Structures are given as C-alpha cells and as structure tokens.
PQR file of N, CA, C, O and H, with PARSE charges and radii, in Angstrom:
ATOM      1  N   MET A   1      -8.606 -25.939 -10.636 -0.4000 1.5000
ATOM      2  CA  MET A   1      -7.909 -24.671 -10.623 -0.0000 2.0000
ATOM      3  C   MET A   1      -8.881 -23.520 -10.363  0.5500 1.7000
ATOM      4  O   MET A   1      -8.592 -22.627  -9.567 -0.5500 1.4000
ATOM      5  N   ILE A   2     -10.020 -23.544 -11.027 -0.4000 1.5000
ATOM      6  CA  ILE A   2     -11.001 -22.477 -10.851 -0.0000 2.0000
ATOM      7  C   ILE A   2     -11.592 -22.539  -9.448  0.5500 1.7000
ATOM      8  O   ILE A   2     -11.857 -21.500  -8.844 -0.5500 1.4000
ATOM      9  H   ILE A   2     -10.255 -24.269 -11.673  0.4000 1.0000
ATOM     10  N   ALA A   3     -11.804 -23.750  -8.919 -0.4000 1.5000
ATOM     11  CA  ALA A   3     -12.352 -23.894  -7.570 -0.0000 2.0000
ATOM     12  C   ALA A   3     -11.386 -23.333  -6.538  0.5500 1.7000
ATOM     13  O   ALA A   3     -11.818 -22.714  -5.565 -0.5500 1.4000
ATOM     14  H   ALA A   3     -11.589 -24.594  -9.409  0.4000 1.0000
ATOM     15  N   ALA A   4     -10.084 -23.536  -6.731 -0.4000 1.5000
ATOM     16  CA  ALA A   4      -9.092 -23.010  -5.796 -0.0000 2.0000
ATOM     17  C   ALA A   4      -9.071 -21.485  -5.849  0.5500 1.7000
ATOM     18  O   ALA A   4      -8.948 -20.832  -4.813 -0.5500 1.4000
ATOM     19  H   ALA A   4      -9.733 -24.038  -7.522  0.4000 1.0000
ATOM     20  N   ALA A   5      -9.190 -20.918  -7.034 -0.4000 1.5000
ATOM     21  CA  ALA A   5      -9.213 -19.461  -7.163 -0.0000 2.0000
ATOM     22  C   ALA A   5     -10.470 -18.885  -6.521  0.5500 1.7000
ATOM     23  O   ALA A   5     -10.417 -17.818  -5.908 -0.5500 1.4000
ATOM     24  H   ALA A   5      -9.290 -21.449  -7.876  0.4000 1.0000
ATOM     25  N   ALA A   6     -11.595 -19.575  -6.654 -0.4000 1.5000
ATOM     26  CA  ALA A   6     -12.839 -19.107  -6.041 -0.0000 2.0000
ATOM     27  C   ALA A   6     -12.734 -19.149  -4.526  0.5500 1.7000
ATOM     28  O   ALA A   6     -13.210 -18.237  -3.850 -0.5500 1.4000
ATOM     29  H   ALA A   6     -11.638 -20.441  -7.152  0.4000 1.0000
ATOM     30  N   HIS A   7     -12.123 -20.185  -3.985 -0.4000 1.5000
ATOM     31  CA  HIS A   7     -11.960 -20.289  -2.533 -0.0000 2.0000
ATOM     32  C   HIS A   7     -11.067 -19.164  -2.009  0.5500 1.7000
ATOM     33  O   HIS A   7     -11.356 -18.569  -0.971 -0.5500 1.4000
ATOM     34  H   HIS A   7     -11.736 -20.926  -4.534  0.4000 1.0000
ATOM     35  N   ARG A   8      -9.981 -18.876  -2.731 -0.4000 1.5000
ATOM     36  CA  ARG A   8      -9.079 -17.793  -2.316 -0.0000 2.0000
ATOM     37  C   ARG A   8      -9.814 -16.449  -2.356  0.5500 1.7000
ATOM     38  O   ARG A   8      -9.647 -15.630  -1.452 -0.5500 1.4000
ATOM     39  H   ARG A   8      -9.746 -19.359  -3.574  0.4000 1.0000
ATOM     40  N   TRP A   9     -10.615 -16.216  -3.382 -0.4000 1.5000
ATOM     41  CA  TRP A   9     -11.382 -14.981  -3.502 -0.0000 2.0000
ATOM     42  C   TRP A   9     -12.367 -14.829  -2.348  0.5500 1.7000
ATOM     43  O   TRP A   9     -12.491 -13.742  -1.782 -0.5500 1.4000
ATOM     44  H   TRP A   9     -10.750 -16.881  -4.116  0.4000 1.0000
ATOM     45  N   GLU A  10     -13.068 -15.903  -1.992 -0.4000 1.5000
ATOM     46  CA  GLU A  10     -14.014 -15.858  -0.884 -0.0000 2.0000
ATOM     47  C   GLU A  10     -13.303 -15.571   0.439  0.5500 1.7000
ATOM     48  O   GLU A  10     -13.818 -14.829   1.276 -0.5500 1.4000
ATOM     49  H   GLU A  10     -12.968 -16.786  -2.452  0.4000 1.0000
ATOM     50  N   THR A  11     -12.135 -16.153   0.622 -0.4000 1.5000
ATOM     51  CA  THR A  11     -11.369 -15.902   1.841 -0.0000 2.0000
ATOM     52  C   THR A  11     -10.960 -14.442   1.926  0.5500 1.7000
ATOM     53  O   THR A  11     -11.074 -13.829   2.988 -0.5500 1.4000
ATOM     54  H   THR A  11     -11.718 -16.755  -0.058  0.4000 1.0000
ATOM     55  N   LEU A  12     -10.486 -13.875   0.822 -0.4000 1.5000
ATOM     56  CA  LEU A  12     -10.076 -12.471   0.823 -0.0000 2.0000
ATOM     57  C   LEU A  12     -11.263 -11.545   1.098  0.5500 1.7000
ATOM     58  O   LEU A  12     -11.134 -10.580   1.852 -0.5500 1.4000
ATOM     59  H   LEU A  12     -10.393 -14.372  -0.040  0.4000 1.0000
ATOM     60  N   VAL A  13     -12.401 -11.829   0.498 -0.4000 1.5000
ATOM     61  CA  VAL A  13     -13.591 -10.995   0.716 -0.0000 2.0000
ATOM     62  C   VAL A  13     -14.030 -11.081   2.171  0.5500 1.7000
ATOM     63  O   VAL A  13     -14.489 -10.091   2.741 -0.5500 1.4000
ATOM     64  H   VAL A  13     -12.505 -12.612  -0.115  0.4000 1.0000
ATOM     65  N   THR A  14     -13.891 -12.266   2.780 -0.4000 1.5000
ATOM     66  CA  THR A  14     -14.264 -12.436   4.178 -0.0000 2.0000
ATOM     67  C   THR A  14     -13.325 -11.668   5.098  0.5500 1.7000
ATOM     68  O   THR A  14     -13.754 -11.168   6.138 -0.5500 1.4000
ATOM     69  H   THR A  14     -13.518 -13.071   2.317  0.4000 1.0000
ATOM     70  N   LEU A  15     -12.051 -11.565   4.731 -0.4000 1.5000
ATOM     71  CA  LEU A  15     -11.062 -10.921   5.593 -0.0000 2.0000
ATOM     72  C   LEU A  15     -10.960  -9.405   5.399  0.5500 1.7000
ATOM     73  O   LEU A  15     -10.289  -8.740   6.187 -0.5500 1.4000
ATOM     74  H   LEU A  15     -11.702 -11.971   3.886  0.4000 1.0000
ATOM     75  N   ILE A  16     -11.598  -8.850   4.388 -0.4000 1.5000
ATOM     76  CA  ILE A  16     -11.512  -7.407   4.135 -0.0000 2.0000
ATOM     77  C   ILE A  16     -11.957  -6.575   5.342  0.5500 1.7000
ATOM     78  O   ILE A  16     -11.263  -5.618   5.683 -0.5500 1.4000
ATOM     79  H   ILE A  16     -12.144  -9.391   3.747  0.4000 1.0000
ATOM     80  N   PRO A  17     -13.076  -6.886   6.006 -0.5600 1.5000
ATOM     81  CA  PRO A  17     -13.437  -6.096   7.197  0.2800 2.0000
ATOM     82  C   PRO A  17     -12.385  -6.158   8.301  0.5500 1.7000
ATOM     83  O   PRO A  17     -12.165  -5.173   9.006 -0.5500 1.4000
ATOM     84  N   LEU A  18     -11.738  -7.308   8.454 -0.4000 1.5000
ATOM     85  CA  LEU A  18     -10.678  -7.443   9.449 -0.0000 2.0000
ATOM     86  C   LEU A  18      -9.511  -6.522   9.122  0.5500 1.7000
ATOM     87  O   LEU A  18      -8.966  -5.869  10.012 -0.5500 1.4000
ATOM     88  H   LEU A  18     -11.917  -8.108   7.882  0.4000 1.0000
ATOM     89  N   PHE A  19      -9.127  -6.466   7.853 -0.4000 1.5000
ATOM     90  CA  PHE A  19      -8.041  -5.586   7.440 -0.0000 2.0000
ATOM     91  C   PHE A  19      -8.406  -4.117   7.667  0.5500 1.7000
ATOM     92  O   PHE A  19      -7.569  -3.339   8.124 -0.5500 1.4000
ATOM     93  H   PHE A  19      -9.570  -6.996   7.130  0.4000 1.0000
ATOM     94  N   ILE A  20      -9.621  -3.738   7.358 -0.4000 1.5000
ATOM     95  CA  ILE A  20     -10.056  -2.347   7.527 -0.0000 2.0000
ATOM     96  C   ILE A  20     -10.042  -1.955   8.998  0.5500 1.7000
ATOM     97  O   ILE A  20      -9.558  -0.879   9.352 -0.5500 1.4000
ATOM     98  H   ILE A  20     -10.301  -4.370   6.987  0.4000 1.0000
ATOM     99  N   VAL A  21     -10.572  -2.823   9.858 -0.4000 1.5000
ATOM    100  CA  VAL A  21     -10.582  -2.532  11.296 -0.0000 2.0000
ATOM    101  C   VAL A  21      -9.159  -2.481  11.837  0.5500 1.7000
ATOM    102  O   VAL A  21      -8.831  -1.599  12.630 -0.5500 1.4000
ATOM    103  H   VAL A  21     -10.965  -3.696   9.571  0.4000 1.0000
ATOM    104  N   GLY A  22      -8.311  -3.417  11.416 -0.4000 1.5000
ATOM    105  CA  GLY A  22      -6.923  -3.430  11.887 -0.0000 2.0000
ATOM    106  C   GLY A  22      -6.165  -2.179  11.483  0.5500 1.7000
ATOM    107  O   GLY A  22      -5.449  -1.594  12.295 -0.5500 1.4000
ATOM    108  H   GLY A  22      -8.577  -4.134  10.772  0.4000 1.0000
ATOM    109  N   ILE A  23      -6.319  -1.767  10.233 -0.4000 1.5000
ATOM    110  CA  ILE A  23      -5.649  -0.545   9.764 -0.0000 2.0000
ATOM    111  C   ILE A  23      -6.193   0.677  10.499  0.5500 1.7000
ATOM    112  O   ILE A  23      -5.439   1.589  10.841 -0.5500 1.4000
ATOM    113  H   ILE A  23      -6.902  -2.243   9.573  0.4000 1.0000
ATOM    114  N   GLY A  24      -7.496   0.692  10.739 -0.4000 1.5000
ATOM    115  CA  GLY A  24      -8.090   1.803  11.484 -0.0000 2.0000
ATOM    116  C   GLY A  24      -7.559   1.886  12.907  0.5500 1.7000
ATOM    117  O   GLY A  24      -7.305   2.981  13.409 -0.5500 1.4000
ATOM    118  H   GLY A  24      -8.108  -0.048  10.461  0.4000 1.0000
ATOM    119  N   LEU A  25      -7.389   0.739  13.566 -0.4000 1.5000
ATOM    120  CA  LEU A  25      -6.841   0.730  14.920 -0.0000 2.0000
ATOM    121  C   LEU A  25      -5.396   1.226  14.939  0.5500 1.7000
ATOM    122  O   LEU A  25      -5.005   1.986  15.825 -0.5500 1.4000
ATOM    123  H   LEU A  25      -7.596  -0.151  13.159  0.4000 1.0000
ATOM    124  N   ILE A  26      -4.616   0.796  13.966 -0.4000 1.5000
ATOM    125  CA  ILE A  26      -3.218   1.238  13.901 -0.0000 2.0000
ATOM    126  C   ILE A  26      -3.151   2.746  13.680  0.5500 1.7000
ATOM    127  O   ILE A  26      -2.354   3.429  14.324 -0.5500 1.4000
ATOM    128  H   ILE A  26      -4.933   0.179  13.247  0.4000 1.0000
ATOM    129  N   VAL A  27      -3.969   3.267  12.786 -0.4000 1.5000
ATOM    130  CA  VAL A  27      -3.984   4.716  12.533 -0.0000 2.0000
ATOM    131  C   VAL A  27      -4.437   5.478  13.778  0.5500 1.7000
ATOM    132  O   VAL A  27      -3.876   6.526  14.100 -0.5500 1.4000
ATOM    133  H   VAL A  27      -4.616   2.712  12.263  0.4000 1.0000
ATOM    134  N   ALA A  28      -5.445   4.961  14.475 -0.4000 1.5000
ATOM    135  CA  ALA A  28      -5.927   5.632  15.688 -0.0000 2.0000
ATOM    136  C   ALA A  28      -4.844   5.680  16.763  0.5500 1.7000
ATOM    137  O   ALA A  28      -4.669   6.706  17.421 -0.5500 1.4000
ATOM    138  H   ALA A  28      -5.900   4.111  14.213  0.4000 1.0000
ATOM    139  N   VAL A  29      -4.122   4.588  16.943 -0.4000 1.5000
ATOM    140  CA  VAL A  29      -3.050   4.567  17.940 -0.0000 2.0000
ATOM    141  C   VAL A  29      -1.942   5.541  17.550  0.5500 1.7000
ATOM    142  O   VAL A  29      -1.413   6.245  18.409 -0.5500 1.4000
ATOM    143  H   VAL A  29      -4.264   3.755  16.409  0.4000 1.0000
ATOM    144  N   LEU A  30      -1.585   5.590  16.271 -0.4000 1.5000
ATOM    145  CA  LEU A  30      -0.554   6.524  15.830 -0.0000 2.0000
ATOM    146  C   LEU A  30      -0.982   7.972  16.030  0.5500 1.7000
ATOM    147  O   LEU A  30      -0.165   8.814  16.402 -0.5500 1.4000
ATOM    148  H   LEU A  30      -2.015   5.018  15.573  0.4000 1.0000
ATOM    149  N   ILE A  31      -2.254   8.267  15.786 -0.4000 1.5000
ATOM    150  CA  ILE A  31      -2.759   9.625  16.001 -0.0000 2.0000
ATOM    151  C   ILE A  31      -2.696   9.983  17.483  0.5500 1.7000
ATOM    152  O   ILE A  31      -2.261  11.078  17.839 -0.5500 1.4000
ATOM    153  H   ILE A  31      -2.918   7.583  15.484  0.4000 1.0000
ATOM    154  N   LEU A  32      -3.130   9.059  18.350 -0.4000 1.5000
ATOM    155  CA  LEU A  32      -3.086   9.326  19.787 -0.0000 2.0000
ATOM    156  C   LEU A  32      -1.661   9.520  20.286  0.5500 1.7000
ATOM    157  O   LEU A  32      -1.399  10.420  21.084 -0.5500 1.4000
ATOM    158  H   LEU A  32      -3.484   8.170  18.060  0.4000 1.0000
ATOM    159  N   LEU A  33      -0.739   8.680  19.822 -0.4000 1.5000
ATOM    160  CA  LEU A  33       0.652   8.830  20.241 -0.0000 2.0000
ATOM    161  C   LEU A  33       1.251  10.135  19.717  0.5500 1.7000
ATOM    162  O   LEU A  33       2.025  10.789  20.416 -0.5500 1.4000
ATOM    163  H   LEU A  33      -0.952   7.949  19.175  0.4000 1.0000
ATOM    164  N   GLY A  34       0.898  10.511  18.498 -0.4000 1.5000
ATOM    165  CA  GLY A  34       1.388  11.767  17.938 -0.0000 2.0000
ATOM    166  C   GLY A  34       0.870  12.973  18.699  0.5500 1.7000
ATOM    167  O   GLY A  34       1.609  13.927  18.945 -0.5500 1.4000
ATOM    168  H   GLY A  34       0.269   9.979  17.929  0.4000 1.0000
ATOM    169  N   ARG A  35      -0.407  12.929  19.070 -0.4000 1.5000
ATOM    170  CA  ARG A  35      -0.973  14.046  19.845 -0.0000 2.0000
ATOM    171  C   ARG A  35      -0.350  14.125  21.228  0.5500 1.7000
ATOM    172  O   ARG A  35      -0.085  15.221  21.723 -0.5500 1.4000
ATOM    173  H   ARG A  35      -1.007  12.155  18.869  0.4000 1.0000
ATOM    174  N   ALA A  36      -0.109  12.971  21.865 -0.4000 1.5000
ATOM    175  CA  ALA A  36       0.522  12.958  23.186 -0.0000 2.0000
ATOM    176  C   ALA A  36       1.950  13.495  23.100  0.5500 1.7000
ATOM    177  O   ALA A  36       2.387  14.244  23.974 -0.5500 1.4000
ATOM    178  H   ALA A  36      -0.324  12.081  21.463  0.4000 1.0000
ATOM    179  N   PHE A  37       2.675  13.113  22.048 -0.4000 1.5000
ATOM    180  CA  PHE A  37       4.033  13.613  21.870 -0.0000 2.0000
ATOM    181  C   PHE A  37       4.028  15.126  21.641  0.5500 1.7000
ATOM    182  O   PHE A  37       4.849  15.849  22.207 -0.5500 1.4000
ATOM    183  H   PHE A  37       2.320  12.504  21.339  0.4000 1.0000
ATOM    184  N   ALA A  38       3.100  15.595  20.813 -0.4000 1.5000
ATOM    185  CA  ALA A  38       3.018  17.040  20.548 -0.0000 2.0000
ATOM    186  C   ALA A  38       2.686  17.807  21.823  0.5500 1.7000
ATOM    187  O   ALA A  38       3.226  18.888  22.059 -0.5500 1.4000
ATOM    188  H   ALA A  38       2.433  15.008  20.354  0.4000 1.0000
ATOM    189  N   ASP A  39       1.796  17.250  22.645 -0.4000 1.5000
ATOM    190  CA  ASP A  39       1.444  17.906  23.904 -0.0000 2.0000
ATOM    191  C   ASP A  39       2.641  17.927  24.849  0.5500 1.7000
ATOM    192  O   ASP A  39       2.852  18.914  25.554 -0.5500 1.4000
ATOM    193  H   ASP A  39       1.357  16.372  22.453  0.4000 1.0000
ATOM    194  N   SER A  40       3.417  16.865  24.871 -0.4000 1.5000
ATOM    195  CA  SER A  40       4.608  16.819  25.722 -0.0000 2.0000
ATOM    196  C   SER A  40       5.655  17.820  25.245  0.5500 1.7000
ATOM    197  O   SER A  40       6.321  18.459  26.060 -0.5500 1.4000
ATOM    198  H   SER A  40       3.246  16.063  24.298  0.4000 1.0000
ATOM    199  N   VAL A  41       5.801  17.957  23.939 -0.4000 1.5000
ATOM    200  CA  VAL A  41       6.795  18.890  23.399 -0.0000 2.0000
ATOM    201  C   VAL A  41       6.415  20.325  23.735  0.5500 1.7000
ATOM    202  O   VAL A  41       7.289  21.149  24.003 -0.5500 1.4000
ATOM    203  H   VAL A  41       5.261  17.439  23.277  0.4000 1.0000
ATOM    204  N   ARG A  42       5.131  20.629  23.724 -0.4000 1.5000
ATOM    205  CA  ARG A  42       4.701  21.997  24.052 -0.0000 2.0000
ATOM    206  C   ARG A  42       5.066  22.375  25.482  0.5500 1.7000
ATOM    207  O   ARG A  42       5.356  23.539  25.758 -0.5500 1.4000
ATOM    208  H   ARG A  42       4.421  19.959  23.506  0.4000 1.0000
ATOM    209  N   GLY A  43       5.054  21.409  26.393 -0.4000 1.5000
ATOM    210  CA  GLY A  43       5.310  21.704  27.799 -0.0000 2.0000
ATOM    211  C   GLY A  43       6.772  21.663  28.195  0.5500 1.7000
ATOM    212  O   GLY A  43       7.089  21.904  29.360 -0.5500 1.4000
ATOM    213  H   GLY A  43       4.817  20.463  26.170  0.4000 1.0000
ATOM    214  N   ILE A  44       7.669  21.368  27.276 -0.4000 1.5000
ATOM    215  CA  ILE A  44       9.089  21.220  27.606 -0.0000 2.0000
ATOM    216  C   ILE A  44       9.799  22.560  27.438  0.5500 1.7000
ATOM    217  O   ILE A  44       9.498  23.320  26.517 -0.5500 1.4000
ATOM    218  H   ILE A  44       7.411  21.172  26.330  0.4000 1.0000
ATOM    219  N   LYS A  45      10.739  22.841  28.329 -0.4000 1.5000
ATOM    220  CA  LYS A  45      11.471  24.106  28.235 -0.0000 2.0000
ATOM    221  C   LYS A  45      12.634  24.021  27.251  0.5500 1.7000
ATOM    222  O   LYS A  45      12.917  24.986  26.542 -0.5500 1.4000
ATOM    223  H   LYS A  45      10.984  22.224  29.076  0.4000 1.0000
ATOM    224  N   HIS A  46      13.306  22.879  27.202 -0.4000 1.5000
ATOM    225  CA  HIS A  46      14.495  22.726  26.365 -0.0000 2.0000
ATOM    226  C   HIS A  46      14.160  21.883  25.137  0.5500 1.7000
ATOM    227  O   HIS A  46      14.513  20.707  25.058 -0.5500 1.4000
ATOM    228  H   HIS A  46      13.076  22.094  27.779  0.4000 1.0000
ATOM    229  N   LYS A  47      13.473  22.508  24.186 -0.4000 1.5000
ATOM    230  CA  LYS A  47      13.049  21.788  22.980 -0.0000 2.0000
ATOM    231  C   LYS A  47      14.228  21.321  22.142  0.5500 1.7000
ATOM    232  O   LYS A  47      14.170  20.248  21.541 -0.5500 1.4000
ATOM    233  H   LYS A  47      13.186  23.464  24.250  0.4000 1.0000
ATOM    234  N   ARG A  48      15.285  22.100  22.092 -0.4000 1.5000
ATOM    235  CA  ARG A  48      16.449  21.734  21.299 -0.0000 2.0000
ATOM    236  C   ARG A  48      17.071  20.441  21.836  0.5500 1.7000
ATOM    237  O   ARG A  48      17.499  19.590  21.057 -0.5500 1.4000
ATOM    238  H   ARG A  48      15.332  22.972  22.580  0.4000 1.0000
ATOM    239  N   LEU A  49      17.121  20.294  23.153 -0.4000 1.5000
ATOM    240  CA  LEU A  49      17.670  19.085  23.754 -0.0000 2.0000
ATOM    241  C   LEU A  49      16.811  17.868  23.416  0.5500 1.7000
ATOM    242  O   LEU A  49      17.339  16.783  23.176 -0.5500 1.4000
ATOM    243  H   LEU A  49      16.774  20.986  23.786  0.4000 1.0000
ATOM    244  N   LEU A  50      15.503  18.044  23.396 -0.4000 1.5000
ATOM    245  CA  LEU A  50      14.600  16.954  23.020 -0.0000 2.0000
ATOM    246  C   LEU A  50      14.863  16.497  21.587  0.5500 1.7000
ATOM    247  O   LEU A  50      14.985  15.300  21.326 -0.5500 1.4000
ATOM    248  H   LEU A  50      15.074  18.926  23.591  0.4000 1.0000
ATOM    249  N   TRP A  51      14.948  17.447  20.665 -0.4000 1.5000
ATOM    250  CA  TRP A  51      15.148  17.077  19.263 -0.0000 2.0000
ATOM    251  C   TRP A  51      16.527  16.478  19.026  0.5500 1.7000
ATOM    252  O   TRP A  51      16.686  15.612  18.166 -0.5500 1.4000
ATOM    253  H   TRP A  51      14.849  18.419  20.878  0.4000 1.0000
ATOM    254  N   ILE A  52      17.521  16.927  19.775 -0.4000 1.5000
ATOM    255  CA  ILE A  52      18.849  16.313  19.680 -0.0000 2.0000
ATOM    256  C   ILE A  52      18.768  14.860  20.147  0.5500 1.7000
ATOM    257  O   ILE A  52      19.365  13.980  19.527 -0.5500 1.4000
ATOM    258  H   ILE A  52      17.392  17.631  20.474  0.4000 1.0000
ATOM    259  N   GLY A  53      18.046  14.602  21.219 -0.4000 1.5000
ATOM    260  CA  GLY A  53      17.875  13.240  21.707 -0.0000 2.0000
ATOM    261  C   GLY A  53      17.132  12.359  20.716  0.5500 1.7000
ATOM    262  O   GLY A  53      17.495  11.198  20.526 -0.5500 1.4000
ATOM    263  H   GLY A  53      17.561  15.316  21.723  0.4000 1.0000
ATOM    264  N   VAL A  54      16.090  12.900  20.078 -0.4000 1.5000
ATOM    265  CA  VAL A  54      15.339  12.136  19.078 -0.0000 2.0000
ATOM    266  C   VAL A  54      16.230  11.804  17.890  0.5500 1.7000
ATOM    267  O   VAL A  54      16.236  10.664  17.423 -0.5500 1.4000
ATOM    268  H   VAL A  54      15.795  13.843  20.232  0.4000 1.0000
ATOM    269  N   LEU A  55      16.978  12.775  17.397 -0.4000 1.5000
ATOM    270  CA  LEU A  55      17.878  12.528  16.263 -0.0000 2.0000
ATOM    271  C   LEU A  55      19.003  11.568  16.630  0.5500 1.7000
ATOM    272  O   LEU A  55      19.385  10.726  15.816 -0.5500 1.4000
ATOM    273  H   LEU A  55      16.974  13.701  17.776  0.4000 1.0000
ATOM    274  N   ALA A  56      19.543  11.683  17.854 -0.4000 1.5000
ATOM    275  CA  ALA A  56      20.604  10.770  18.291 -0.0000 2.0000
ATOM    276  C   ALA A  56      20.067   9.343  18.386  0.5500 1.7000
ATOM    277  O   ALA A  56      20.755   8.398  18.000 -0.5500 1.4000
ATOM    278  H   ALA A  56      19.234  12.366  18.514  0.4000 1.0000
ATOM    279  N   SER A  57      18.859   9.179  18.891 -0.4000 1.5000
ATOM    280  CA  SER A  57      18.255   7.841  18.973 -0.0000 2.0000
ATOM    281  C   SER A  57      18.047   7.258  17.586  0.5500 1.7000
ATOM    282  O   SER A  57      18.334   6.085  17.352 -0.5500 1.4000
ATOM    283  H   SER A  57      18.300   9.946  19.205  0.4000 1.0000
ATOM    284  N   PHE A  58      17.549   8.072  16.669 -0.4000 1.5000
ATOM    285  CA  PHE A  58      17.334   7.628  15.301 -0.0000 2.0000
ATOM    286  C   PHE A  58      18.658   7.232  14.643  0.5500 1.7000
ATOM    287  O   PHE A  58      18.735   6.206  13.967 -0.5500 1.4000
ATOM    288  H   PHE A  58      17.315   9.026  16.859  0.4000 1.0000
ATOM    289  N   ALA A  59      19.697   8.046  14.840 -0.4000 1.5000
ATOM    290  CA  ALA A  59      21.012   7.743  14.268 -0.0000 2.0000
ATOM    291  C   ALA A  59      21.577   6.465  14.892  0.5500 1.7000
ATOM    292  O   ALA A  59      22.202   5.664  14.196 -0.5500 1.4000
ATOM    293  H   ALA A  59      19.635   8.879  15.389  0.4000 1.0000
ATOM    294  N   PHE A  60      21.366   6.269  16.185 -0.4000 1.5000
ATOM    295  CA  PHE A  60      21.847   5.078  16.872 -0.0000 2.0000
ATOM    296  C   PHE A  60      21.205   3.821  16.286  0.5500 1.7000
ATOM    297  O   PHE A  60      21.890   2.829  16.037 -0.5500 1.4000
ATOM    298  H   PHE A  60      20.859   6.920  16.750  0.4000 1.0000
ATOM    299  N   VAL A  61      19.902   3.864  16.069 -0.4000 1.5000
ATOM    300  CA  VAL A  61      19.203   2.720  15.476 -0.0000 2.0000
ATOM    301  C   VAL A  61      19.688   2.478  14.061  0.5500 1.7000
ATOM    302  O   VAL A  61      19.877   1.327  13.669 -0.5500 1.4000
ATOM    303  H   VAL A  61      19.346   4.670  16.271  0.4000 1.0000
ATOM    304  N   LEU A  62      19.895   3.530  13.283 -0.4000 1.5000
ATOM    305  CA  LEU A  62      20.401   3.368  11.915 -0.0000 2.0000
ATOM    306  C   LEU A  62      21.790   2.735  11.894  0.5500 1.7000
ATOM    307  O   LEU A  62      22.057   1.854  11.076 -0.5500 1.4000
ATOM    308  H   LEU A  62      19.742   4.465  13.601  0.4000 1.0000
ATOM    309  N   VAL A  63      22.670   3.176  12.783 -0.4000 1.5000
ATOM    310  CA  VAL A  63      24.022   2.631  12.825 -0.0000 2.0000
ATOM    311  C   VAL A  63      23.989   1.163  13.227  0.5500 1.7000
ATOM    312  O   VAL A  63      24.677   0.341  12.623 -0.5500 1.4000
ATOM    313  H   VAL A  63      22.453   3.892  13.447  0.4000 1.0000
ATOM    314  N   LEU A  64      23.194   0.827  14.242 -0.4000 1.5000
ATOM    315  CA  LEU A  64      23.107  -0.572  14.661 -0.0000 2.0000
ATOM    316  C   LEU A  64      22.513  -1.450  13.566  0.5500 1.7000
ATOM    317  O   LEU A  64      22.933  -2.593  13.388 -0.5500 1.4000
ATOM    318  H   LEU A  64      22.635   1.495  14.733  0.4000 1.0000
ATOM    319  N   THR A  65      21.540  -0.918  12.833 -0.4000 1.5000
ATOM    320  CA  THR A  65      20.957  -1.671  11.731 -0.0000 2.0000
ATOM    321  C   THR A  65      21.978  -1.865  10.618  0.5500 1.7000
ATOM    322  O   THR A  65      22.077  -2.951  10.046 -0.5500 1.4000
ATOM    323  H   THR A  65      21.199   0.011  12.977  0.4000 1.0000
ATOM    324  N   TYR A  66      22.727  -0.832  10.313 -0.4000 1.5000
ATOM    325  CA  TYR A  66      23.752  -0.925   9.270 -0.0000 2.0000
ATOM    326  C   TYR A  66      24.826  -1.945   9.642  0.5500 1.7000
ATOM    327  O   TYR A  66      25.317  -2.679   8.785 -0.5500 1.4000
ATOM    328  H   TYR A  66      22.646   0.050  10.777  0.4000 1.0000
ATOM    329  N   LEU A  67      25.189  -1.986  10.933 -0.4000 1.5000
ATOM    330  CA  LEU A  67      26.204  -2.920  11.395 -0.0000 2.0000
ATOM    331  C   LEU A  67      25.678  -4.348  11.496  0.5500 1.7000
ATOM    332  O   LEU A  67      26.462  -5.287  11.634 -0.5500 1.4000
ATOM    333  H   LEU A  67      24.790  -1.390  11.629  0.4000 1.0000
ATOM    334  N   GLY A  68      24.356  -4.520  11.428 -0.4000 1.5000
ATOM    335  CA  GLY A  68      23.779  -5.858  11.463 -0.0000 2.0000
ATOM    336  C   GLY A  68      23.649  -6.433  12.861  0.5500 1.7000
ATOM    337  O   GLY A  68      23.675  -7.651  13.036 -0.5500 1.4000
ATOM    338  H   GLY A  68      23.719  -3.757  11.316  0.4000 1.0000
ATOM    339  N   VAL A  69      23.511  -5.574  13.852 -0.4000 1.5000
ATOM    340  CA  VAL A  69      23.362  -6.042  15.229 -0.0000 2.0000
ATOM    341  C   VAL A  69      21.968  -6.626  15.405  0.5500 1.7000
ATOM    342  O   VAL A  69      20.971  -5.983  15.075 -0.5500 1.4000
ATOM    343  H   VAL A  69      23.491  -4.584  13.710  0.4000 1.0000
ATOM    344  N   ASN A  70      21.900  -7.857  15.931 -0.4000 1.5000
ATOM    345  CA  ASN A  70      20.630  -8.518  16.200 -0.0000 2.0000
ATOM    346  C   ASN A  70      20.426  -8.622  17.704  0.5500 1.7000
ATOM    347  O   ASN A  70      21.336  -9.013  18.435 -0.5500 1.4000
ATOM    348  H   ASN A  70      22.709  -8.379  16.200  0.4000 1.0000
ATOM    349  N   LEU A  71      19.235  -8.274  18.160 -0.4000 1.5000
ATOM    350  CA  LEU A  71      18.935  -8.400  19.578 -0.0000 2.0000
ATOM    351  C   LEU A  71      18.648  -9.856  19.915  0.5500 1.7000
ATOM    352  O   LEU A  71      18.138 -10.594  19.073 -0.5500 1.4000
ATOM    353  H   LEU A  71      18.496  -7.957  17.566  0.4000 1.0000
ATOM    354  N   PRO A  72      18.968 -10.280  21.137 -0.5600 1.5000
ATOM    355  CA  PRO A  72      18.666 -11.667  21.512  0.2800 2.0000
ATOM    356  C   PRO A  72      17.166 -11.914  21.562  0.5500 1.7000
ATOM    357  O   PRO A  72      16.388 -11.005  21.849 -0.5500 1.4000
ATOM    358  N   LYS A  73      16.766 -13.150  21.281 -0.4000 1.5000
ATOM    359  CA  LYS A  73      15.336 -13.505  21.242 -0.0000 2.0000
ATOM    360  C   LYS A  73      14.739 -13.544  22.643  0.5500 1.7000
ATOM    361  O   LYS A  73      13.552 -13.258  22.806 -0.5500 1.4000
ATOM    362  H   LYS A  73      17.398 -13.889  21.047  0.4000 1.0000
ATOM    363  N   GLU A  74      15.517 -13.886  23.646 -0.4000 1.5000
ATOM    364  CA  GLU A  74      14.958 -13.994  25.009 -0.0000 2.0000
ATOM    365  C   GLU A  74      15.668 -13.089  25.969  0.5500 1.7000
ATOM    366  O   GLU A  74      15.328 -13.054  27.151 -0.5500 1.4000
ATOM    367  H   GLU A  74      16.481 -14.118  23.513  0.4000 1.0000
TER
END
C-alpha cells in the first residue's frame, strides 16, 4: 500500500511541470484571442449589432444544451 502511494506521488511530481506549461499555454492563447477580439471590436462601426450577435449565439448554445441536443460524432 505504501509503495503504491509512493509511486503515485512520484508520478504527480514528475507531471507538475507538464501541468504548469499546459496551463500557461492555455492562458496565453486566451489572452491573445481576447486581445484580438478587443482590437476587432474597436474597429467595428456597429458595436450594438456585434453584442446582439454574441448574446444571441450564447443564448442559442444555452437553449440547445438545455434541450439536450447532441452533435453527431462524424
């Protein structure tokens, strides 16, 4: 039992750098996408139409999720 716990601990310690790098990459991509979106919003003339589209898309996804619609695998 103790040997199994030691093996699990060693595996977790070995994987910690992988988790840190992975989380850092995800955060970096989100920051880049957020900055690109903000730059696009600044250049748009009809900001209200953009936000209506974003809210409509969000509501559409929520309704489909609530209804239990599953997308096909292929």
